[in-house]
The first five atom37 places (N, CA, C, CB, O) and aatype in JSON, in Angstrom:
{
  "aatype": [12, 11, 11, 7, 11, 6, 1, 6, 3, 7, 14, 6, 8, 13, 3, 5, 18, 12, 6, 1, 10, 1, 15, 9, 19, 3, 11, 12, 6, 8, 7, 7, 10, 16, 10, 3, 0, 15, 10, 11, 10, 13, 6, 6, 7, 9, 3, 19, 15, 1, 1, 10, 13, 0, 9, 10, 2, 1, 15, 6, 7, 1, 19, 6, 6, 10, 10, 7, 16, 12, 6, 1, 9, 14, 13, 6, 11, 1, 6, 6],
  "atom_mask": [
    [1, 1, 1, 1, 1],
    [1, 1, 1, 1, 1],
    [1, 1, 1, 1, 1],
    [1, 1, 1, 0, 1],
    [1, 1, 1, 1, 1],
    [1, 1, 1, 1, 1],
    [1, 1, 1, 1, 1],
    [1, 1, 1, 1, 1],
    [1, 1, 1, 1, 1],
    [1, 1, 1, 0, 1],
    [1, 1, 1, 1, 1],
    [1, 1, 1, 1, 1],
    [1, 1, 1, 1, 1],
    [1, 1, 1, 1, 1],
    [1, 1, 1, 1, 1],
    [1, 1, 1, 1, 1],
    [1, 1, 1, 1, 1],
    [1, 1, 1, 1, 1],
    [1, 1, 1, 1, 1],
    [1, 1, 1, 1, 1],
    [1, 1, 1, 1, 1],
    [1, 1, 1, 1, 1],
    [1, 1, 1, 1, 1],
    [1, 1, 1, 1, 1],
    [1, 1, 1, 1, 1],
    [1, 1, 1, 1, 1],
    [1, 1, 1, 1, 1],
    [1, 1, 1, 1, 1],
    [1, 1, 1, 1, 1],
    [1, 1, 1, 1, 1],
    [1, 1, 1, 0, 1],
    [1, 1, 1, 0, 1],
    [1, 1, 1, 1, 1],
    [1, 1, 1, 1, 1],
    [1, 1, 1, 1, 1],
    [1, 1, 1, 1, 1],
    [1, 1, 1, 1, 1],
    [1, 1, 1, 1, 1],
    [1, 1, 1, 1, 1],
    [1, 1, 1, 1, 1],
    [1, 1, 1, 1, 1],
    [1, 1, 1, 1, 1],
    [1, 1, 1, 1, 1],
    [1, 1, 1, 1, 1],
    [1, 1, 1, 0, 1],
    [1, 1, 1, 1, 1],
    [1, 1, 1, 1, 1],
    [1, 1, 1, 1, 1],
    [1, 1, 1, 1, 1],
    [1, 1, 1, 1, 1],
    [1, 1, 1, 1, 1],
    [1, 1, 1, 1, 1],
    [1, 1, 1, 1, 1],
    [1, 1, 1, 1, 1],
    [1, 1, 1, 1, 1],
    [1, 1, 1, 1, 1],
    [1, 1, 1, 1, 1],
    [1, 1, 1, 1, 1],
    [1, 1, 1, 1, 1],
    [1, 1, 1, 1, 1],
    [1, 1, 1, 0, 1],
    [1, 1, 1, 1, 1],
    [1, 1, 1, 1, 1],
    [1, 1, 1, 1, 1],
    [1, 1, 1, 1, 1],
    [1, 1, 1, 1, 1],
    [1, 1, 1, 1, 1],
    [1, 1, 1, 0, 1],
    [1, 1, 1, 1, 1],
    [1, 1, 1, 1, 1],
    [1, 1, 1, 1, 1],
    [1, 1, 1, 1, 1],
    [1, 1, 1, 1, 1],
    [1, 1, 1, 1, 1],
    [1, 1, 1, 1, 1],
    [1, 1, 1, 1, 1],
    [1, 1, 1, 1, 1],
    [1, 1, 1, 1, 1],
    [1, 1, 1, 1, 1],
    [1, 1, 1, 1, 1]
  ],
  "atom_positions": [
    [[113.04, 74.2, 128.67], [113.53, 74.37, 127.32], [115.05, 74.5, 127.35], [112.88, 75.6, 126.67], [115.61, 75.31, 128.09]],
    [[115.68, 73.73, 126.54], [117.12, 73.82, 126.44], [117.5, 74.94, 125.51], [117.73, 72.49, 125.97], [116.89, 75.12, 124.45]],
    [[118.5, 75.7, 125.9], [118.98, 76.79, 125.06], [120.36, 76.44, 124.56], [118.99, 78.14, 125.82], [121.01, 75.52, 125.05]],
    [[120.8, 77.2, 123.57], [122.18, 77.09, 123.16], [122.44, 76.17, 121.99], [0.0, 0.0, 0.0], [123.44, 76.34, 121.3]],
    [[121.57, 75.21, 121.75], [121.81, 74.36, 120.59], [120.56, 74.3, 119.74], [122.25, 72.93, 121.02], [119.44, 74.22, 120.25]],
    [[120.76, 74.34, 118.45], [119.65, 74.28, 117.51], [119.15, 72.85, 117.44], [120.08, 74.79, 116.1], [119.93, 71.9, 117.44]],
    [[117.85, 72.71, 117.37], [117.27, 71.39, 117.18], [115.99, 71.56, 116.38], [117.0, 70.69, 118.54], [115.38, 72.63, 116.37]],
    [[115.62, 70.51, 115.73], [114.38, 70.56, 114.96], [113.29, 69.87, 115.78], [114.54, 69.88, 113.55], [113.38, 68.68, 116.09]],
    [[112.29, 70.64, 116.11], [111.18, 70.11, 116.9], [110.08, 69.63, 115.96], [110.65, 71.17, 117.88], [109.79, 70.26, 114.95]],
    [[109.48, 68.53, 116.32], [108.4, 68.0, 115.52], [107.04, 68.32, 116.11], [0.0, 0.0, 0.0], [106.94, 68.92, 117.18]],
    [[106.0, 67.93, 115.41], [104.63, 68.2, 115.86], [104.34, 67.66, 117.26], [103.65, 67.59, 114.89], [103.46, 68.18, 117.96]],
    [[105.08, 66.64, 117.67], [104.86, 66.07, 119.0], [105.22, 67.05, 120.11], [105.66, 64.8, 119.16], [104.81, 66.86, 121.26]],
    [[105.97, 68.1, 119.8], [106.35, 69.11, 120.78], [105.38, 70.29, 120.83], [107.73, 69.62, 120.48], [105.48, 71.13, 121.72]],
    [[104.45, 70.35, 119.89], [103.59, 71.53, 119.75], [102.82, 71.84, 121.03], [102.61, 71.31, 118.61], [102.85, 72.97, 121.51]],
    [[102.13, 70.84, 121.6], [101.33, 71.08, 122.8], [102.2, 71.51, 123.99], [100.55, 69.82, 123.16], [101.8, 72.37, 124.78]],
    [[103.36, 70.91, 124.1], [104.3, 71.27, 125.17], [104.71, 72.74, 125.05], [105.55, 70.35, 125.13], [104.74, 73.45, 126.05]],
    [[105.02, 73.18, 123.85], [105.42, 74.57, 123.64], [104.26, 75.53, 123.84], [106.01, 74.75, 122.24], [104.44, 76.62, 124.38]],
    [[103.07, 75.14, 123.41], [101.9, 76.0, 123.62], [101.65, 76.2, 125.12], [100.64, 75.41, 122.94], [101.36, 77.31, 125.57]],
    [[101.76, 75.14, 125.87], [101.57, 75.24, 127.31], [102.63, 76.14, 127.95], [101.61, 73.84, 127.96], [102.31, 76.94, 128.83]],
    [[103.86, 76.02, 127.51], [104.92, 76.88, 128.05], [104.66, 78.34, 127.7], [106.3, 76.44, 127.51], [104.85, 79.22, 128.53]],
    [[104.23, 78.59, 126.47], [103.94, 79.96, 126.06], [102.79, 80.54, 126.88], [103.6, 80.02, 124.55], [102.84, 81.7, 127.3]],
    [[101.76, 79.74, 127.12], [100.64, 80.2, 127.97], [101.13, 80.55, 129.38], [99.54, 79.11, 128.05], [100.71, 81.55, 129.96]],
    [[102.01, 79.73, 129.91], [102.56, 79.96, 131.24], [103.37, 81.27, 131.28], [103.44, 78.78, 131.66], [103.26, 82.04, 132.24]],
    [[104.16, 81.5, 130.26], [104.96, 82.73, 130.19], [104.05, 83.95, 130.13], [105.89, 82.7, 128.96], [104.25, 84.91, 130.87]],
    [[103.05, 83.9, 129.27], [102.12, 85.02, 129.12], [101.4, 85.27, 130.45], [101.1, 84.75, 127.99], [101.25, 86.42, 130.87]],
    [[100.95, 84.21, 131.1], [100.25, 84.34, 132.38], [101.14, 85.03, 133.42], [99.8, 82.96, 132.88], [100.69, 85.94, 134.11]],
    [[102.38, 84.59, 133.54], [103.31, 85.19, 134.51], [103.53, 86.67, 134.21], [104.65, 84.44, 134.5], [103.57, 87.49, 135.12]],
    [[103.68, 87.0, 132.94], [103.94, 88.39, 132.57], [102.71, 89.26, 132.78], [104.41, 88.47, 131.12], [102.83, 90.42, 133.17]],
    [[101.53, 88.72, 132.51], [100.3, 89.49, 132.68], [99.99, 89.78, 134.16], [99.13, 88.75, 132.06], [99.42, 90.82, 134.48]],
    [[100.37, 88.87, 135.02], [100.09, 89.06, 136.44], [101.09, 89.98, 137.13], [100.07, 87.74, 137.14], [100.88, 90.38, 138.28]],
    [[102.16, 90.31, 136.45], [103.11, 91.28, 136.99], [103.86, 90.77, 138.2], [0.0, 0.0, 0.0], [103.91, 89.58, 138.48]],
    [[104.45, 91.73, 138.91], [105.22, 91.39, 140.1], [106.62, 90.89, 139.8], [0.0, 0.0, 0.0], [107.32, 90.45, 140.71]],
    [[107.02, 90.95, 138.56], [108.35, 90.47, 138.18], [109.32, 91.64, 138.1], [108.3, 89.73, 136.82], [108.93, 92.78, 137.85]],
    [[110.57, 91.35, 138.32], [111.59, 92.37, 138.12], [111.76, 92.59, 136.62], [112.95, 91.96, 138.78], [111.31, 91.77, 135.81]],
    [[112.39, 93.67, 136.26], [112.64, 93.94, 134.85], [113.48, 92.83, 134.24], [113.35, 95.3, 134.67], [113.2, 92.37, 133.13]],
    [[114.49, 92.38, 134.96], [115.35, 91.32, 134.46], [114.57, 90.03, 134.24], [116.51, 91.07, 135.43], [114.73, 89.38, 133.21]],
    [[113.71, 89.67, 135.2], [112.91, 88.45, 135.06], [111.93, 88.58, 133.9], [112.15, 88.16, 136.37], [111.7, 87.63, 133.16]],
    [[111.35, 89.76, 133.75], [110.42, 90.0, 132.64], [111.12, 89.86, 131.3], [109.78, 91.39, 132.75], [110.57, 89.26, 130.37]],
    [[112.31, 90.41, 131.19], [113.07, 90.31, 129.93], [113.45, 88.87, 129.61], [114.33, 91.17, 130.01], [113.39, 88.45, 128.45]],
    [[113.83, 88.12, 130.63], [114.17, 86.72, 130.41], [112.95, 85.92, 129.94], [114.75, 86.09, 131.71], [113.05, 85.1, 129.03]],
    [[111.81, 86.17, 130.56], [110.59, 85.48, 130.13], [110.19, 85.9, 128.72], [109.44, 85.77, 131.11], [109.77, 85.07, 127.92]],
    [[110.32, 87.18, 128.43], [109.99, 87.67, 127.09], [110.88, 87.0, 126.05], [110.15, 89.2, 127.02], [110.41, 86.56, 125.0]],
    [[112.17, 86.92, 126.35], [113.11, 86.27, 125.42], [112.74, 84.8, 125.21], [114.55, 86.38, 125.96], [112.77, 84.31, 124.08]],
    [[112.4, 84.12, 126.29], [112.0, 82.72, 126.16], [110.71, 82.6, 125.36], [111.83, 82.07, 127.54], [110.55, 81.69, 124.55]],
    [[109.78, 83.53, 125.59], [108.52, 83.52, 124.85], [108.74, 83.68, 123.36], [0.0, 0.0, 0.0], [108.08, 83.03, 122.55]],
    [[109.66, 84.56, 122.99], [109.98, 84.74, 121.57], [110.57, 83.45, 121.0], [110.98, 85.92, 121.38], [110.21, 83.04, 119.9]],
    [[111.45, 82.82, 121.74], [112.06, 81.56, 121.28], [110.99, 80.48, 121.1], [113.13, 81.08, 122.29], [110.99, 79.76, 120.1]],
    [[110.08, 80.36, 122.07], [109.02, 79.36, 121.99], [108.1, 79.67, 120.81], [108.21, 79.32, 123.32], [107.69, 78.76, 120.09]],
    [[107.78, 80.95, 120.61], [106.93, 81.34, 119.47], [107.57, 80.97, 118.15], [106.66, 82.85, 119.51], [106.89, 80.49, 117.24]],
    [[108.86, 81.18, 118.03], [109.57, 80.81, 116.8], [109.53, 79.31, 116.56], [111.03, 81.28, 116.86], [109.35, 78.86, 115.42]],
    [[109.68, 78.55, 117.61], [109.62, 77.09, 117.48], [108.23, 76.64, 117.05], [110.01, 76.41, 118.81], [108.08, 75.76, 116.2]],
    [[107.2, 77.25, 117.65], [105.82, 76.92, 117.27], [105.57, 77.26, 115.8], [104.82, 77.67, 118.16], [104.98, 76.48, 115.07]],
    [[106.03, 78.42, 115.38], [105.86, 78.85, 114.0], [106.55, 77.88, 113.04], [106.4, 80.27, 113.81], [106.01, 77.54, 111.98]],
    [[107.75, 77.45, 113.41], [108.5, 76.5, 112.57], [107.76, 75.16, 112.46], [109.92, 76.28, 113.13], [107.69, 74.57, 111.39]],
    [[107.23, 74.68, 113.58], [106.47, 73.43, 113.57], [105.26, 73.56, 112.65], [106.03, 73.03, 115.0], [104.98, 72.67, 111.85]],
    [[104.54, 74.67, 112.78], [103.36, 74.89, 111.93], [103.73, 74.97, 110.45], [102.65, 76.16, 112.35], [103.03, 74.41, 109.61]],
    [[104.81, 75.65, 110.14], [105.25, 75.75, 108.74], [105.61, 74.39, 108.17], [106.44, 76.71, 108.62], [105.23, 74.06, 107.04]],
    [[106.36, 73.59, 108.94], [106.72, 72.25, 108.45], [105.49, 71.37, 108.29], [107.73, 71.58, 109.4], [105.38, 70.61, 107.34]],
    [[104.56, 71.48, 109.24], [103.34, 70.68, 109.16], [102.5, 71.07, 107.95], [102.51, 70.85, 110.45], [101.96, 70.21, 107.26]],
    [[102.4, 72.38, 107.69], [101.66, 72.85, 106.53], [102.3, 72.33, 105.24], [101.6, 74.39, 106.51], [101.61, 71.9, 104.31]],
    [[103.63, 72.37, 105.19], [104.33, 71.85, 104.01], [104.07, 70.37, 103.81], [0.0, 0.0, 0.0], [103.9, 69.91, 102.69]],
    [[104.05, 69.63, 104.9], [103.81, 68.19, 104.81], [102.39, 67.91, 104.32], [104.04, 67.51, 106.19], [102.2, 67.02, 103.48]],
    [[101.41, 68.65, 104.81], [100.03, 68.48, 104.36], [99.93, 68.78, 102.86], [99.07, 69.4, 105.16], [99.3, 68.03, 102.12]],
    [[100.55, 69.87, 102.43], [100.51, 70.21, 101.0], [101.18, 69.13, 100.16], [101.21, 71.57, 100.75], [100.72, 68.8, 99.07]],
    [[102.27, 68.57, 100.68], [102.97, 67.49, 99.98], [102.06, 66.27, 99.85], [104.28, 67.12, 100.72], [101.97, 65.67, 98.78]],
    [[101.4, 65.91, 100.93], [100.51, 64.75, 100.91], [99.33, 64.96, 99.98], [100.02, 64.44, 102.31], [98.94, 64.05, 99.24]],
    [[98.75, 66.15, 100.03], [97.63, 66.43, 99.15], [98.04, 66.42, 97.69], [97.01, 67.78, 99.5], [97.26, 66.03, 96.82]],
    [[99.25, 66.83, 97.4], [99.74, 66.86, 96.04], [99.95, 65.47, 95.46], [0.0, 0.0, 0.0], [99.97, 65.3, 94.24]],
    [[100.1, 64.47, 96.32], [100.32, 63.1, 95.84], [99.02, 62.32, 95.7], [101.26, 62.37, 96.78], [99.03, 61.2, 95.18]],
    [[97.93, 62.88, 96.14], [96.65, 62.17, 96.04], [96.15, 62.18, 94.6], [95.59, 62.81, 96.97], [96.29, 63.17, 93.87]],
    [[95.58, 61.07, 94.22], [94.94, 61.02, 92.91], [93.65, 61.8, 92.99], [94.68, 59.55, 92.45], [92.95, 61.78, 94.0]],
    [[93.35, 62.47, 91.92], [92.09, 63.2, 91.87], [91.01, 62.21, 91.47], [92.15, 64.39, 90.87], [90.98, 61.72, 90.34]],
    [[90.13, 61.93, 92.4], [89.04, 61.0, 92.15], [87.78, 61.83, 91.95], [88.88, 59.97, 93.31], [87.37, 62.56, 92.85]],
    [[87.16, 61.71, 90.78], [85.96, 62.52, 90.55], [84.82, 62.09, 91.46], [85.53, 62.43, 89.09], [84.63, 60.91, 91.74]],
    [[84.08, 63.05, 91.89], [82.91, 62.79, 92.73], [81.78, 62.32, 91.83], [82.5, 64.05, 93.53], [81.42, 62.97, 90.86]],
    [[81.23, 61.18, 92.18], [80.11, 60.65, 91.4], [78.87, 60.69, 92.26], [80.39, 59.21, 90.9], [78.85, 60.2, 93.38]],
    [[77.84, 61.28, 91.72], [76.57, 61.36, 92.42], [75.88, 60.01, 92.35], [75.67, 62.48, 91.83], [75.73, 59.42, 91.28]],
    [[75.47, 59.53, 93.52], [74.79, 58.23, 93.57], [73.33, 58.41, 93.19], [74.91, 57.58, 94.97], [72.67, 59.37, 93.58]],
    [[72.85, 57.47, 92.43], [71.44, 57.47, 92.05], [70.64, 56.87, 93.19], [71.2, 56.68, 90.73], [71.03, 55.85, 93.75]],
    [[69.55, 57.49, 93.54], [68.71, 56.97, 94.63], [67.46, 56.35, 94.09], [68.36, 58.06, 95.61], [66.64, 55.86, 94.86]]
  ]
}
């Protein structure tokens, strides 16, 4: 993960970030890290979580936008 510059991540990055977050959590749960290493991983985990949340929010907005443009087609029951 690159730090220091803001970028907008799209849905194509979601799986990559989820995998990184899982890796961070796994390392922290297994212990054996120095305090400094733990803090660095925690900080990265927060950053990754924020990126995931932003991707989800943008995706939700896009879905709502698409649904709002659909014509309402009434459901017609077929006669059998």
